[in-house]
N, C-alpha and C positions, 0 to 999 in steps of 0.2 A: 504493499500500500504506500502511496506517495505521502511523504511527511507533509504535514500542514505548517510546521515550523522547521526550517533547516538553517542553523546558525553555525558559522565556522568563524570563531572569534580568535583573533591574533592577540589583541590587547585592548584594554580600556583605562582611561585615566581620569582622576579627579585632580585638577590643578597639575601639579608637578608629579604627583604619585600615581604609579601604576596600580590600579585596583584589581583588575582581572588579567590573567594570563591566557595562554592558548587553551581552547576548549572546543569541542564539538557538541552540538545539542540538536536532537531531532525529536519532534513530538508528532504523532499520528493523529488524524481525525478521531475523535472519540476517546482519546487517551488523556488521563490526568497525570501530569509529571509534578512531583514535589521537589523543591529545592531546599535543602537543609544546611546547617553549618553555623558556626558562631556568629554572634551579633557583629556587624560591621564588616563581615568578610566580603561583601559585594553582591549579596543575593538580590537586593532591590535594584542595584545598578544594572545588573543583568536583565532584569525585568524591563528596566527603562530603556535599555538598548533595543530590546525587541519591540517595545511600544513606540520607538522613535522619539523619546523624550531625553535621551543622552546621546550627545553627538561626538564626544571624544573617544572614538573607538576605531579600530581597524579590523577588517575581515569582510565576511559576506553574509547576508541574510535574505531568505526567500520566505515570503508569507503569502498565503492564499487569497487574502481579501482583508475584510474588516477585523480589526483588533479592538477589544474593550479591555478596560483595567479597572479592577476594584482596589482602591488604595487602602492602606492600613487605617487612615482617617477617612471619614465619609467624603470629604471635599465636595461639598454641596454649595450652591449659590444661595446664600441666606436671604436675599432679597426677591426670590422667585419661589412660587408654590412648588409643591412635590410634583405636580403635574408638569409644570414648566421646566423643572430640573431635568426631566426626562425629554420633553419634546425639543427643547432649545439646544440640547447637547447631542441628541441622536438624529434629529430631523424627522422622527416618527409623527404619526398623526395623534391627535388627542385620543382617538379610540384606541390606537395601539398602546399609548402610555397608560390609559386607564386598565387595559387588559394586563399590562405589566405590573401595575400596582395591585391589581386583584390577585395575581399569582403569588404576591408576598403579603397579602392580608392587609393592604393599605388603601383600598378603594375609598374608604371613608375619610381618608387624609389627603385626597387629591388636591384640595385648595389650601392645605395647611402649609406654613412656611417651616423650613428646617429647624428654627429655633424653638418651635412648639412641639417638636417630635423628640422622643427619648433617644438615647443612644442606639438602642436596639432597632428602633424605627428609622433612624437615620441609616443605619447599616443595611436594613432591608431596602430602603429606597436606593442606596447605592448599588445593591445587587440587581433590583429591578431596572435600573438605568443601563447597567452593563448588558443585560439579556435583551433589552429593548432595542439595542444597537444591532441585534442579529449578527453577532460576530461569528467568524470562523475560528478565531483564537481569543481566549479569555485568559487575562493575567490577573492573578490574585495575590496581593501583597499583605500576608497576615491578616485576612479579613475578619477573623473571629477572635482576634487578640483583645484583652481587657473586658470580655464578656463573661458573666457568671456561667457556670457549666450548663445550667438549664437553658439560658438564652444562646449559648454558643451551639447546643445540640439542636435548638430550634432553627437556628440559621443553617447548620449543616444540612438538616433535613430539606430546607427550602433549595439550597444549592443543588442537592442530590436530585430533587424533583425537577428543577428547571434544566440541569445538565442531561437528565435522561431523555428529554423531549427534543435534543438537538445534538448532532455529532460534532461537539466542540473539541478542539485541542485546548487543554487547559494547563497552565503552568501555575502552581501554588507555591508561595513561600510560607514555610512554617517552621516553628521552633517545637511544636507539640507532637511527639512521637504517636500519641493515640490518634490525633487528627490525620497525620500522614498514613497510618495504617488503615484508617477508615476511608479516606477519600482518593488515595493515589493508587494508580497501577505501578508506578515505578518512582524511585526517588534517586536524586543525585546529591552527593554531599561535597560542598565546597570548603576548602581549607587552604591556609597559606597566604602569603603576601608577596606578590599578587596571588590571587585565589585560583585555584585549579580544581577540577573534578578529581576527587580522591576515592571515591566509592560510588558504585551503583547498585542498588537493591531492587529486585522485582518483588512486587507484593501481590500474591496470588489471592489474598483473602479480602481485597477491597470490594466494596459493594456499593450499589446505588439503589435509589428509592424510585420505584416506577410511578410516574406521575399519575397514571389512570387508576391504578389499583391500590397504591400505597404499599405493595408487597416488596420486601426487601429481597434482592437477588444478587447472586454472586456475580462479580465481574471477571472472574478467572476464566 
């Protein structure tokens, strides 16, 4: 199967410092790849290279089409409603935005501003916005961090349900082993300065939530 993401990185810099060293990264449609490693090693920089948000790198990158990113913080426009946070950033219709909000149980918050939403609701809005863009590649930078266990589980169920409906190539940055075991088909560990891939683990036990039936199924 042709990779949805094909990155051949030679190096990436922040200022005068080289953050990332040579590495190859391929992600297939429908696959979820986790990036792990110590804080500050360069996982977010790698996501930003793929997203086109980090320019100081050398190498080659092939993507199939639209890319969406869920940031560690929700990164919402505080002066716009939940509905307009989706329509203005993705170009989708009001009807499509309402459908995306309904999928994350926020249909009744369509006219609410981000400041009136809880952190969990803001995270759900950020997830809805990403999926409303109908991306082929989804980048997620610790999207469940700082949530209590019950809310993190709720968010992961939402992600699993949305992911099951679309053959996305997903790259997830995470520090939580249980989260990686639950969501990812495969994980890459980055270490060093500059960072390189030091380990690859295949996860045969990851599962997804079927959106229509709610039945948990193996992804192996």
